[in-house]
N, CA, C and O atoms as a CHARMM CRD file, in Angstrom:
* protein
*
  376
    1    1 MET  N    113.78300 103.69800  97.33200 PROA 1      0.00000
    2    1 MET  CA   112.80400 103.82700  96.28200 PROA 1      0.00000
    3    1 MET  C    113.55200 104.25300  95.01900 PROA 1      0.00000
    4    1 MET  O    114.38400 105.15900  95.06100 PROA 1      0.00000
    5    2 ARG  N    113.25600 103.60900  93.91900 PROA 2      0.00000
    6    2 ARG  CA   113.90600 103.92900  92.64800 PROA 2      0.00000
    7    2 ARG  C    112.99100 104.76300  91.76100 PROA 2      0.00000
    8    2 ARG  O    111.76500 104.67300  91.83400 PROA 2      0.00000
    9    3 ASP  N    113.63000 105.58300  90.91700 PROA 3      0.00000
   10    3 ASP  CA   112.87500 106.31600  89.91400 PROA 3      0.00000
   11    3 ASP  C    113.06200 105.63000  88.56000 PROA 3      0.00000
   12    3 ASP  O    113.79400 104.64600  88.44900 PROA 3      0.00000
   13    4 THR  N    112.39800 106.15400  87.54200 PROA 4      0.00000
   14    4 THR  CA   112.42600 105.51200  86.22800 PROA 4      0.00000
   15    4 THR  C    113.78500 105.60900  85.54300 PROA 4      0.00000
   16    4 THR  O    114.01900 104.91000  84.55700 PROA 4      0.00000
   17    5 ASP  N    114.68100 106.45100  86.03400 PROA 5      0.00000
   18    5 ASP  CA   116.04600 106.53200  85.50300 PROA 5      0.00000
   19    5 ASP  C    116.99600 105.59600  86.24200 PROA 5      0.00000
   20    5 ASP  O    118.18900 105.56700  85.94300 PROA 5      0.00000
   21    6 GLY  N    116.48100 104.83000  87.20600 PROA 6      0.00000
   22    6 GLY  CA   117.31600 103.90300  87.95600 PROA 6      0.00000
   23    6 GLY  C    118.00400 104.52200  89.15600 PROA 6      0.00000
   24    6 GLY  O    118.81000 103.86500  89.81500 PROA 6      0.00000
   25    7 ASN  N    117.69600 105.78500  89.45100 PROA 7      0.00000
   26    7 ASN  CA   118.28800 106.45100  90.61200 PROA 7      0.00000
   27    7 ASN  C    117.61200 105.97500  91.89700 PROA 7      0.00000
   28    7 ASN  O    116.43500 105.61300  91.89800 PROA 7      0.00000
   29    8 LEU  N    118.36400 105.98300  92.97100 PROA 8      0.00000
   30    8 LEU  CA   117.87500 105.53200  94.26800 PROA 8      0.00000
   31    8 LEU  C    117.62200 106.73400  95.16500 PROA 8      0.00000
   32    8 LEU  O    118.49400 107.59000  95.31800 PROA 8      0.00000
   33    9 TRP  N    116.42600 106.80500  95.76500 PROA 9      0.00000
   34    9 TRP  CA   116.04400 107.86900  96.69300 PROA 9      0.00000
   35    9 TRP  C    116.02400 107.27500  98.09300 PROA 9      0.00000
   36    9 TRP  O    115.30700 106.30800  98.35200 PROA 9      0.00000
   37   10 VAL  N    116.81600 107.85500  99.00200 PROA 10     0.00000
   38   10 VAL  CA   117.02600 107.27500 100.32600 PROA 10     0.00000
   39   10 VAL  C    116.77700 108.31600 101.40900 PROA 10     0.00000
   40   10 VAL  O    117.31700 109.42100 101.34700 PROA 10     0.00000
   41   11 ALA  N    115.95700 107.96600 102.40700 PROA 11     0.00000
   42   11 ALA  CA   115.77900 108.80600 103.59000 PROA 11     0.00000
   43   11 ALA  C    116.97400 108.57600 104.50700 PROA 11     0.00000
   44   11 ALA  O    117.35000 107.43300 104.76900 PROA 11     0.00000
   45   12 VAL  N    117.57300 109.66800 104.99500 PROA 12     0.00000
   46   12 VAL  CA   118.77100 109.56700 105.83900 PROA 12     0.00000
   47   12 VAL  C    118.40200 109.97300 107.26600 PROA 12     0.00000
   48   12 VAL  O    118.27600 111.15800 107.57700 PROA 12     0.00000
   49   13 TRP  N    118.23300 108.96500 108.12700 PROA 13     0.00000
   50   13 TRP  CA   117.87300 109.17800 109.53600 PROA 13     0.00000
   51   13 TRP  C    118.95000 110.01500 110.20500 PROA 13     0.00000
   52   13 TRP  O    120.13700 109.70800 110.09700 PROA 13     0.00000
   53   14 GLY  N    118.54100 111.06700 110.89300 PROA 14     0.00000
   54   14 GLY  CA   119.46900 111.91500 111.61600 PROA 14     0.00000
   55   14 GLY  C    119.96200 113.11100 110.82400 PROA 14     0.00000
   56   14 GLY  O    120.55600 114.02700 111.39400 PROA 14     0.00000
   57   15 ALA  N    119.72400 113.11800 109.51200 PROA 15     0.00000
   58   15 ALA  CA   120.20700 114.21600 108.66700 PROA 15     0.00000
   59   15 ALA  C    119.09600 115.15100 108.21300 PROA 15     0.00000
   60   15 ALA  O    119.37800 116.25100 107.73700 PROA 15     0.00000
   61   16 GLY  N    117.83500 114.73800 108.35100 PROA 16     0.00000
   62   16 GLY  CA   116.73700 115.56900 107.86700 PROA 16     0.00000
   63   16 GLY  C    116.73500 115.69000 106.36200 PROA 16     0.00000
   64   16 GLY  O    116.31400 116.70500 105.80800 PROA 16     0.00000
   65   17 GLU  N    117.21300 114.63500 105.69600 PROA 17     0.00000
   66   17 GLU  CA   117.37000 114.68600 104.24800 PROA 17     0.00000
   67   17 GLU  C    116.87300 113.41100 103.57800 PROA 17     0.00000
   68   17 GLU  O    116.83100 112.33100 104.16700 PROA 17     0.00000
   69   18 VAL  N    116.49900 113.59700 102.31100 PROA 18     0.00000
   70   18 VAL  CA   116.33900 112.49600 101.36900 PROA 18     0.00000
   71   18 VAL  C    117.35900 112.76500 100.28000 PROA 18     0.00000
   72   18 VAL  O    117.42300 113.87000  99.74000 PROA 18     0.00000
   73   19 ARG  N    118.14800 111.76600  99.96100 PROA 19     0.00000
   74   19 ARG  CA   119.19700 111.92000  98.94900 PROA 19     0.00000
   75   19 ARG  C    118.89800 111.02100  97.76300 PROA 19     0.00000
   76   19 ARG  O    118.39900 109.90500  97.90600 PROA 19     0.00000
   77   20 CYS  N    119.22000 111.54300  96.58800 PROA 20     0.00000
   78   20 CYS  CA   119.05900 110.79000  95.35000 PROA 20     0.00000
   79   20 CYS  C    120.44400 110.44400  94.82800 PROA 20     0.00000
   80   20 CYS  O    121.29300 111.32000  94.66200 PROA 20     0.00000
   81   21 TYR  N    120.66700 109.15100  94.57000 PROA 21     0.00000
   82   21 TYR  CA   121.95600 108.67400  94.05800 PROA 21     0.00000
   83   21 TYR  C    121.76700 108.01100  92.70300 PROA 21     0.00000
   84   21 TYR  O    120.79800 107.28800  92.47500 PROA 21     0.00000
   85   22 SER  N    122.71500 108.27500  91.80700 PROA 22     0.00000
   86   22 SER  CA   122.70900 107.62600  90.49900 PROA 22     0.00000
   87   22 SER  C    123.12600 106.16300  90.65600 PROA 22     0.00000
   88   22 SER  O    123.64300 105.78200  91.70600 PROA 22     0.00000
   89   23 PRO  N    122.90800 105.34000  89.62800 PROA 23     0.00000
   90   23 PRO  CA   123.38400 103.95600  89.69700 PROA 23     0.00000
   91   23 PRO  C    124.89800 103.85700  89.91800 PROA 23     0.00000
   92   23 PRO  O    125.37700 102.84700  90.43300 PROA 23     0.00000
   93   24 ALA  N    125.65300 104.89200  89.53700 PROA 24     0.00000
   94   24 ALA  CA   127.10600 104.90100  89.74400 PROA 24     0.00000
   95   24 ALA  C    127.49400 105.35500  91.14800 PROA 24     0.00000
   96   24 ALA  O    128.66900 105.30600  91.51400 PROA 24     0.00000
   97   25 GLY  N    126.51200 105.79800  91.93500 PROA 25     0.00000
   98   25 GLY  CA   126.77500 106.22400  93.30800 PROA 25     0.00000
   99   25 GLY  C    126.97400 107.71500  93.48800 PROA 25     0.00000
  100   25 GLY  O    127.31000 108.15800  94.58600 PROA 25     0.00000
  101   26 ASP  N    126.77500 108.49800  92.44400 PROA 26     0.00000
  102   26 ASP  CA   126.90100 109.95300  92.54600 PROA 26     0.00000
  103   26 ASP  C    125.63800 110.54200  93.15200 PROA 26     0.00000
  104   26 ASP  O    124.52800 110.14600  92.79600 PROA 26     0.00000
  105   27 ARG  N    125.81000 111.50000  94.07800 PROA 27     0.00000
  106   27 ARG  CA   124.63500 112.17500  94.64400 PROA 27     0.00000
  107   27 ARG  C    124.14200 113.18500  93.62100 PROA 27     0.00000
  108   27 ARG  O    124.88700 114.05400  93.17000 PROA 27     0.00000
  109   28 LEU  N    122.86600 113.05200  93.26400 PROA 28     0.00000
  110   28 LEU  CA   122.26900 113.91200  92.25100 PROA 28     0.00000
  111   28 LEU  C    121.38800 115.00400  92.83800 PROA 28     0.00000
  112   28 LEU  O    121.26300 116.08400  92.26000 PROA 28     0.00000
  113   29 ALA  N    120.77500 114.72300  93.98700 PROA 29     0.00000
  114   29 ALA  CA   119.84300 115.68900  94.57900 PROA 29     0.00000
  115   29 ALA  C    119.73500 115.42900  96.07200 PROA 29     0.00000
  116   29 ALA  O    119.97500 114.32200  96.55500 PROA 29     0.00000
  117   30 THR  N    119.36300 116.49400  96.79200 PROA 30     0.00000
  118   30 THR  CA   119.09100 116.39800  98.21700 PROA 30     0.00000
  119   30 THR  C    117.83400 117.19800  98.51600 PROA 30     0.00000
  120   30 THR  O    117.72400 118.36400  98.13600 PROA 30     0.00000
  121   31 VAL  N    116.89600 116.57300  99.19100 PROA 31     0.00000
  122   31 VAL  CA   115.67400 117.24100  99.64300 PROA 31     0.00000
  123   31 VAL  C    115.76300 117.31800 101.16100 PROA 31     0.00000
  124   31 VAL  O    115.93300 116.29500 101.82400 PROA 31     0.00000
  125   32 THR  N    115.65000 118.51600 101.71500 PROA 32     0.00000
  126   32 THR  CA   115.70900 118.67600 103.16900 PROA 32     0.00000
  127   32 THR  C    114.31400 118.97600 103.71100 PROA 32     0.00000
  128   32 THR  O    113.48600 119.60200 103.04900 PROA 32     0.00000
  129   33 VAL  N    114.08400 118.50900 104.93200 PROA 33     0.00000
  130   33 VAL  CA   112.82300 118.77300 105.61800 PROA 33     0.00000
  131   33 VAL  C    113.14500 119.28000 107.02300 PROA 33     0.00000
  132   33 VAL  O    114.24000 119.03600 107.53100 PROA 33     0.00000
  133   34 PRO  N    112.19800 119.98700 107.65800 PROA 34     0.00000
  134   34 PRO  CA   112.44900 120.53900 108.99100 PROA 34     0.00000
  135   34 PRO  C    112.21800 119.51700 110.11600 PROA 34     0.00000
  136   34 PRO  O    111.52900 119.79300 111.09800 PROA 34     0.00000
  137   35 ALA  N    112.80600 118.35200 109.94500 PROA 35     0.00000
  138   35 ALA  CA   112.73700 117.29000 110.94900 PROA 35     0.00000
  139   35 ALA  C    113.98900 116.43000 110.75500 PROA 35     0.00000
  140   35 ALA  O    114.26300 116.00400 109.63300 PROA 35     0.00000
  141   36 PRO  N    114.74800 116.16700 111.80600 PROA 36     0.00000
  142   36 PRO  CA   116.02900 115.47800 111.62500 PROA 36     0.00000
  143   36 PRO  C    115.93200 114.00400 111.26200 PROA 36     0.00000
  144   36 PRO  O    116.85600 113.45900 110.65800 PROA 36     0.00000
  145   37 HSD  N    114.83000 113.34800 111.61800 PROA 37     0.00000
  146   37 HSD  CA   114.74600 111.90300 111.39800 PROA 37     0.00000
  147   37 HSD  C    113.81900 111.57100 110.23500 PROA 37     0.00000
  148   37 HSD  O    112.64100 111.27800 110.43700 PROA 37     0.00000
  149   38 THR  N    114.35800 111.62000 109.00300 PROA 38     0.00000
  150   38 THR  CA   113.59700 111.13800 107.85500 PROA 38     0.00000
  151   38 THR  C    113.64000 109.62100 107.89500 PROA 38     0.00000
  152   38 THR  O    114.69200 109.03000 108.13600 PROA 38     0.00000
  153   39 SER  N    112.49600 108.98900 107.65800 PROA 39     0.00000
  154   39 SER  CA   112.43500 107.53900 107.84600 PROA 39     0.00000
  155   39 SER  C    112.12600 106.74800 106.58300 PROA 39     0.00000
  156   39 SER  O    112.55500 105.60000 106.46700 PROA 39     0.00000
  157   40 SER  N    111.40200 107.32100 105.64300 PROA 40     0.00000
  158   40 SER  CA   111.07200 106.57600 104.43400 PROA 40     0.00000
  159   40 SER  C    110.60100 107.54100 103.35200 PROA 40     0.00000
  160   40 SER  O    110.22400 108.67900 103.63000 PROA 40     0.00000
  161   41 VAL  N    110.63300 107.06000 102.11400 PROA 41     0.00000
  162   41 VAL  CA   110.15900 107.85700 100.97900 PROA 41     0.00000
  163   41 VAL  C    109.33000 106.97600 100.04900 PROA 41     0.00000
  164   41 VAL  O    109.49800 105.75700 100.00800 PROA 41     0.00000
  165   42 ALA  N    108.43900 107.61500  99.30900 PROA 42     0.00000
  166   42 ALA  CA   107.64300 106.92900  98.29000 PROA 42     0.00000
  167   42 ALA  C    107.21500 107.95700  97.25900 PROA 42     0.00000
  168   42 ALA  O    106.98900 109.12200  97.58800 PROA 42     0.00000
  169   43 PHE  N    107.10600 107.52500  96.01100 PROA 43     0.00000
  170   43 PHE  CA   106.57900 108.39000  94.96100 PROA 43     0.00000
  171   43 PHE  C    105.06700 108.26700  94.94000 PROA 43     0.00000
  172   43 PHE  O    104.51900 107.18700  95.16100 PROA 43     0.00000
  173   44 ALA  N    104.39400 109.38200  94.67100 PROA 44     0.00000
  174   44 ALA  CA   102.93500 109.40000  94.66600 PROA 44     0.00000
  175   44 ALA  C    102.44600 110.39400  93.62300 PROA 44     0.00000
  176   44 ALA  O    103.23700 111.07200  92.96700 PROA 44     0.00000
  177   45 GLY  N    101.14900 110.46400  93.48600 PROA 45     0.00000
  178   45 GLY  CA   100.52500 111.39300  92.55700 PROA 45     0.00000
  179   45 GLY  C    100.26700 110.73800  91.21400 PROA 45     0.00000
  180   45 GLY  O    100.82000 109.67900  90.91800 PROA 45     0.00000
  181   46 PRO  N     99.42700 111.36500  90.39800 PROA 46     0.00000
  182   46 PRO  CA    99.06900 110.79200  89.10200 PROA 46     0.00000
  183   46 PRO  C    100.27900 110.56100  88.18900 PROA 46     0.00000
  184   46 PRO  O    100.28900 109.62400  87.39100 PROA 46     0.00000
  185   47 ARG  N    101.29300 111.41800  88.31100 PROA 47     0.00000
  186   47 ARG  CA   102.50700 111.27500  87.49100 PROA 47     0.00000
  187   47 ARG  C    103.67100 110.67300  88.28100 PROA 47     0.00000
  188   47 ARG  O    104.78300 110.56500  87.76400 PROA 47     0.00000
  189   48 ARG  N    103.41600 110.28100  89.53600 PROA 48     0.00000
  190   48 ARG  CA   104.44400 109.73100  90.42400 PROA 48     0.00000
  191   48 ARG  C    105.66400 110.65600  90.49200 PROA 48     0.00000
  192   48 ARG  O    106.80500 110.19600  90.47400 PROA 48     0.00000
  193   49 ASP  N    105.40300 111.96800  90.57100 PROA 49     0.00000
  194   49 ASP  CA   106.49200 112.94500  90.67700 PROA 49     0.00000
  195   49 ASP  C    106.46400 113.69300  92.01000 PROA 49     0.00000
  196   49 ASP  O    107.18500 114.67400  92.19400 PROA 49     0.00000
  197   50 LEU  N    105.63800 113.22900  92.92700 PROA 50     0.00000
  198   50 LEU  CA   105.59900 113.77700  94.28100 PROA 50     0.00000
  199   50 LEU  C    106.32100 112.79900  95.19400 PROA 50     0.00000
  200   50 LEU  O    106.04200 111.60000  95.17700 PROA 50     0.00000
  201   51 LEU  N    107.23400 113.30700  95.98000 PROA 51     0.00000
  202   51 LEU  CA   107.98300 112.46100  96.89700 PROA 51     0.00000
  203   51 LEU  C    107.38900 112.61300  98.28700 PROA 51     0.00000
  204   51 LEU  O    107.46100 113.68800  98.88100 PROA 51     0.00000
  205   52 LEU  N    106.79900 111.53900  98.80900 PROA 52     0.00000
  206   52 LEU  CA   106.26900 111.53800 100.17100 PROA 52     0.00000
  207   52 LEU  C    107.40900 111.17100 101.10700 PROA 52     0.00000
  208   52 LEU  O    108.12300 110.19600 100.87600 PROA 52     0.00000
  209   53 ILE  N    107.57600 111.95200 102.15900 PROA 53     0.00000
  210   53 ILE  CA   108.68100 111.75700 103.09700 PROA 53     0.00000
  211   53 ILE  C    108.10600 111.62200 104.50000 PROA 53     0.00000
  212   53 ILE  O    107.45500 112.53800 105.00200 PROA 53     0.00000
  213   54 THR  N    108.34600 110.48100 105.12800 PROA 54     0.00000
  214   54 THR  CA   107.91000 110.29400 106.50800 PROA 54     0.00000
  215   54 THR  C    109.05400 110.64600 107.44100 PROA 54     0.00000
  216   54 THR  O    110.22700 110.49600 107.09700 PROA 54     0.00000
  217   55 THR  N    108.69200 111.11900 108.63400 PROA 55     0.00000
  218   55 THR  CA   109.70000 111.46500 109.63600 PROA 55     0.00000
  219   55 THR  C    109.29100 110.88000 110.98500 PROA 55     0.00000
  220   55 THR  O    108.12600 110.55300 111.20800 PROA 55     0.00000
  221   56 GLY  N    110.25900 110.75600 111.86500 PROA 56     0.00000
  222   56 GLY  CA   109.99400 110.19100 113.17800 PROA 56     0.00000
  223   56 GLY  C    110.30700 111.15600 114.30400 PROA 56     0.00000
  224   56 GLY  O    111.02300 112.14100 114.12600 PROA 56     0.00000
  225   57 ARG  N    109.75100 110.84800 115.46900 PROA 57     0.00000
  226   57 ARG  CA   109.99800 111.63800 116.67200 PROA 57     0.00000
  227   57 ARG  C    110.86500 110.88000 117.67600 PROA 57     0.00000
  228   57 ARG  O    111.35300 111.45700 118.64700 PROA 57     0.00000
  229   58 GLU  N    111.05300 109.58300 117.43200 PROA 58     0.00000
  230   58 GLU  CA   111.79700 108.74900 118.37200 PROA 58     0.00000
  231   58 GLU  C    113.20800 109.26700 118.57600 PROA 58     0.00000
  232   58 GLU  O    113.81900 109.82800 117.66600 PROA 58     0.00000
  233   59 LEU  N    113.71200 109.07400 119.77200 PROA 59     0.00000
  234   59 LEU  CA   115.09100 109.39700 120.15400 PROA 59     0.00000
  235   59 LEU  C    115.39200 110.89700 120.16200 PROA 59     0.00000
  236   59 LEU  O    116.55600 111.28600 120.25300 PROA 59     0.00000
  237   60 LEU  N    114.37000 111.73800 120.06800 PROA 60     0.00000
  238   60 LEU  CA   114.58500 113.18300 120.14500 PROA 60     0.00000
  239   60 LEU  C    114.30300 113.66200 121.56600 PROA 60     0.00000
  240   60 LEU  O    113.26200 113.34200 122.14100 PROA 60     0.00000
  241   61 SER  N    115.21900 114.41600 122.11700 PROA 61     0.00000
  242   61 SER  CA   115.02800 114.98300 123.45100 PROA 61     0.00000
  243   61 SER  C    113.94700 116.06200 123.39500 PROA 61     0.00000
  244   61 SER  O    113.52900 116.47600 122.31400 PROA 61     0.00000
  245   62 SER  N    113.50900 116.50400 124.54300 PROA 62     0.00000
  246   62 SER  CA   112.52200 117.59000 124.59800 PROA 62     0.00000
  247   62 SER  C    113.04700 118.84200 123.90800 PROA 62     0.00000
  248   62 SER  O    112.30300 119.53400 123.21300 PROA 62     0.00000
  249   63 ALA  N    114.31700 119.12600 124.09900 PROA 63     0.00000
  250   63 ALA  CA   114.91800 120.30300 123.47000 PROA 63     0.00000
  251   63 ALA  C    114.91100 120.16900 121.94400 PROA 63     0.00000
  252   63 ALA  O    114.62500 121.13500 121.23500 PROA 63     0.00000
  253   64 ARG  N    115.22600 118.97000 121.44100 PROA 64     0.00000
  254   64 ARG  CA   115.23100 118.75400 119.98700 PROA 64     0.00000
  255   64 ARG  C    113.80700 118.81100 119.42900 PROA 64     0.00000
  256   64 ARG  O    113.59000 119.31400 118.32700 PROA 64     0.00000
  257   65 LEU  N    112.83400 118.29400 120.19400 PROA 65     0.00000
  258   65 LEU  CA   111.45300 118.39300 119.74600 PROA 65     0.00000
  259   65 LEU  C    110.98600 119.83900 119.70900 PROA 65     0.00000
  260   65 LEU  O    110.21300 120.22100 118.83100 PROA 65     0.00000
  261   66 ASP  N    111.45100 120.63900 120.65300 PROA 66     0.00000
  262   66 ASP  CA   111.13700 122.07100 120.62800 PROA 66     0.00000
  263   66 ASP  C    111.76100 122.73500 119.40500 PROA 66     0.00000
  264   66 ASP  O    111.15600 123.61600 118.79500 PROA 66     0.00000
  265   67 ALA  N    112.97700 122.30800 119.04700 PROA 67     0.00000
  266   67 ALA  CA   113.67400 122.87700 117.89500 PROA 67     0.00000
  267   67 ALA  C    113.08500 122.39600 116.57300 PROA 67     0.00000
  268   67 ALA  O    113.13400 123.11100 115.57200 PROA 67     0.00000
  269   68 TYR  N    112.52500 121.18100 116.56900 PROA 68     0.00000
  270   68 TYR  CA   111.96400 120.57700 115.35500 PROA 68     0.00000
  271   68 TYR  C    110.53500 120.10300 115.62700 PROA 68     0.00000
  272   68 TYR  O    110.28200 118.90000 115.68300 PROA 68     0.00000
  273   69 PRO  N    109.59600 121.04900 115.79600 PROA 69     0.00000
  274   69 PRO  CA   108.23000 120.66700 116.17600 PROA 69     0.00000
  275   69 PRO  C    107.47700 119.87000 115.10900 PROA 69     0.00000
  276   69 PRO  O    106.45300 119.25700 115.41100 PROA 69     0.00000
  277   70 LEU  N    107.96300 119.86800 113.87800 PROA 70     0.00000
  278   70 LEU  CA   107.29000 119.11500 112.82000 PROA 70     0.00000
  279   70 LEU  C    107.78300 117.67600 112.71400 PROA 70     0.00000
  280   70 LEU  O    107.37600 116.94400 111.81200 PROA 70     0.00000
  281   71 SER  N    108.65100 117.27100 113.62300 PROA 71     0.00000
  282   71 SER  CA   109.10400 115.88000 113.64000 PROA 71     0.00000
  283   71 SER  C    107.90700 114.96400 113.80900 PROA 71     0.00000
  284   71 SER  O    107.01300 115.23800 114.60900 PROA 71     0.00000
  285   72 GLY  N    107.89200 113.87200 113.05100 PROA 72     0.00000
  286   72 GLY  CA   106.77300 112.94200 113.07800 PROA 72     0.00000
  287   72 GLY  C    105.73500 113.23400 112.01400 PROA 72     0.00000
  288   72 GLY  O    104.77800 112.47500 111.86200 PROA 72     0.00000
  289   73 HSD  N    105.90300 114.32200 111.27300 PROA 73     0.00000
  290   73 HSD  CA   104.94800 114.68900 110.23800 PROA 73     0.00000
  291   73 HSD  C    105.32800 114.06800 108.90100 PROA 73     0.00000
  292   73 HSD  O    106.42900 113.54800 108.72200 PROA 73     0.00000
  293   74 LEU  N    104.39300 114.13800 107.97800 PROA 74     0.00000
  294   74 LEU  CA   104.57900 113.69600 106.60400 PROA 74     0.00000
  295   74 LEU  C    104.80400 114.92900 105.74300 PROA 74     0.00000
  296   74 LEU  O    104.09200 115.92400 105.87700 PROA 74     0.00000
  297   75 PHE  N    105.79400 114.86300 104.85900 PROA 75     0.00000
  298   75 PHE  CA   106.10300 115.97400 103.95900 PROA 75     0.00000
  299   75 PHE  C    105.95800 115.51400 102.51800 PROA 75     0.00000
  300   75 PHE  O    106.11000 114.33000 102.21500 PROA 75     0.00000
  301   76 ILE  N    105.66300 116.46300 101.63100 PROA 76     0.00000
  302   76 ILE  CA   105.55700 116.19200 100.20000 PROA 76     0.00000
  303   76 ILE  C    106.48700 117.15600  99.48000 PROA 76     0.00000
  304   76 ILE  O    106.44300 118.36300  99.71200 PROA 76     0.00000
  305   77 ALA  N    107.32900 116.61700  98.60500 PROA 77     0.00000
  306   77 ALA  CA   108.23600 117.43400  97.80600 PROA 77     0.00000
  307   77 ALA  C    107.97300 117.17200  96.32700 PROA 77     0.00000
  308   77 ALA  O    107.83100 116.02300  95.90900 PROA 77     0.00000
  309   78 HSD  N    107.90900 118.23300  95.54500 PROA 78     0.00000
  310   78 HSD  CA   107.83000 118.09400  94.08900 PROA 78     0.00000
  311   78 HSD  C    109.26000 117.89600  93.60200 PROA 78     0.00000
  312   78 HSD  O    110.13000 118.72400  93.87200 PROA 78     0.00000
  313   79 VAL  N    109.50500 116.80600  92.88900 PROA 79     0.00000
  314   79 VAL  CA   110.85200 116.49800  92.41700 PROA 79     0.00000
  315   79 VAL  C    110.84900 116.32700  90.90700 PROA 79     0.00000
  316   79 VAL  O    109.81500 116.06000  90.29600 PROA 79     0.00000
  317   80 ASP  N    112.02600 116.48800  90.32000 PROA 80     0.00000
  318   80 ASP  CA   112.19400 116.32200  88.88100 PROA 80     0.00000
  319   80 ASP  C    112.56300 114.87000  88.59900 PROA 80     0.00000
  320   80 ASP  O    113.64000 114.57300  88.08100 PROA 80     0.00000
  321   81 ALA  N    111.64500 113.97200  88.95100 PROA 81     0.00000
  322   81 ALA  CA   111.85000 112.54200  88.76000 PROA 81     0.00000
  323   81 ALA  C    110.48500 111.88000  88.74000 PROA 81     0.00000
  324   81 ALA  O    109.49900 112.44400  89.21400 PROA 81     0.00000
  325   82 THR  N    110.44100 110.69000  88.18900 PROA 82     0.00000
  326   82 THR  CA   109.21700 109.90500  88.15700 PROA 82     0.00000
  327   82 THR  C    109.49100 108.56500  88.81200 PROA 82     0.00000
  328   82 THR  O    110.42600 107.85800  88.43600 PROA 82     0.00000
  329   83 GLY  N    108.67900 108.22500  89.78100 PROA 83     0.00000
  330   83 GLY  CA   108.85900 106.96000  90.48300 PROA 83     0.00000
  331   83 GLY  C    108.43000 105.77200  89.64400 PROA 83     0.00000
  332   83 GLY  O    107.56600 105.88700  88.77400 PROA 83     0.00000
  333   84 VAL  N    109.03300 104.65000  89.91200 PROA 84     0.00000
  334   84 VAL  CA   108.67000 103.40400  89.25300 PROA 84     0.00000
  335   84 VAL  C    107.30700 102.95300  89.78200 PROA 84     0.00000
  336   84 VAL  O    107.04700 103.01000  90.98400 PROA 84     0.00000
  337   85 ALA  N    106.46100 102.51500  88.89300 PROA 85     0.00000
  338   85 ALA  CA   105.14200 102.01500  89.30700 PROA 85     0.00000
  339   85 ALA  C    105.31700 100.74900  90.13600 PROA 85     0.00000
  340   85 ALA  O    106.15000  99.89700  89.82500 PROA 85     0.00000
  341   86 VAL  N    104.53000 100.64100  91.18000 PROA 86     0.00000
  342   86 VAL  CA   104.55200  99.45000  92.02600 PROA 86     0.00000
  343   86 VAL  C    103.15000  98.86100  92.07600 PROA 86     0.00000
  344   86 VAL  O    102.16300  99.55600  91.83300 PROA 86     0.00000
  345   87 ALA  N    103.07400  97.58500  92.39000 PROA 87     0.00000
  346   87 ALA  CA   101.77700  96.92900  92.50300 PROA 87     0.00000
  347   87 ALA  C    101.02500  97.48700  93.69800 PROA 87     0.00000
  348   87 ALA  O    101.62900  97.73400  94.74200 PROA 87     0.00000
  349   88 PRO  N     99.71700  97.69200  93.56800 PROA 88     0.00000
  350   88 PRO  CA    98.94400  98.17500  94.71200 PROA 88     0.00000
  351   88 PRO  C     98.94600  97.14600  95.83900 PROA 88     0.00000
  352   88 PRO  O     99.02800  95.93900  95.60800 PROA 88     0.00000
  353   89 TRP  N     98.85500  97.65100  97.04200 PROA 89     0.00000
  354   89 TRP  CA    98.82600  96.78300  98.21300 PROA 89     0.00000
  355   89 TRP  C     97.48400  96.07700  98.27500 PROA 89     0.00000
  356   89 TRP  O     96.43800  96.67600  98.02500 PROA 89     0.00000
  357   90 ALA  N     97.52900  94.81100  98.60900 PROA 90     0.00000
  358   90 ALA  CA    96.29900  94.04000  98.81700 PROA 90     0.00000
  359   90 ALA  C     96.46200  93.24900 100.09600 PROA 90     0.00000
  360   90 ALA  O     97.47600  92.57700 100.28100 PROA 90     0.00000
  361   91 PRO  N     95.49100  93.31600 100.97200 PROA 91     0.00000
  362   91 PRO  CA    95.61500  92.58100 102.23700 PROA 91     0.00000
  363   91 PRO  C     95.63500  91.07100 102.00700 PROA 91     0.00000
  364   91 PRO  O     95.00700  90.55400 101.08200 PROA 91     0.00000
  365   92 VAL  N     96.35800  90.39600 102.85400 PROA 92     0.00000
  366   92 VAL  CA    96.39600  88.93800 102.82300 PROA 92     0.00000
  367   92 VAL  C     95.24000  88.42700 103.66900 PROA 92     0.00000
  368   92 VAL  O     95.09800  88.79400 104.83500 PROA 92     0.00000
  369   93 THR  N     94.44100  87.60100 103.08600 PROA 93     0.00000
  370   93 THR  CA    93.32700  87.02400 103.84000 PROA 93     0.00000
  371   93 THR  C     93.58600  85.53100 104.00100 PROA 93     0.00000
  372   93 THR  O     94.22400  84.89600 103.16100 PROA 93     0.00000
  373   94 GLY  N     93.10700  85.02300 105.03500 PROA 94     0.00000
  374   94 GLY  CA    93.41000  83.61000 105.21900 PROA 94     0.00000
  375   94 GLY  C     92.50500  82.92600 106.05000 PROA 94     0.00000
  376   94 GLY  O     92.66200  81.72600 106.27700 PROA 94     0.00000
């Protein structure tokens, strides 16, 4: 997911992080969540400054699920960035 400055926001599976990279490849920010498998990100909110972070439970052992009980949850982070506007989803009918 890109922000209005052209930076790329990436969920890093296995790290419990979302990382922001500049167009030159420099890491600018890291958002951590209490779940090791971050799976996707999206900007939301009226100003598109809320980062929605999805996480997964797949491939986690019982012990890891005990250690990270919030795995599989959705997280929201306030970030100092504005997401690029995207077209609203519309179902395909046929």
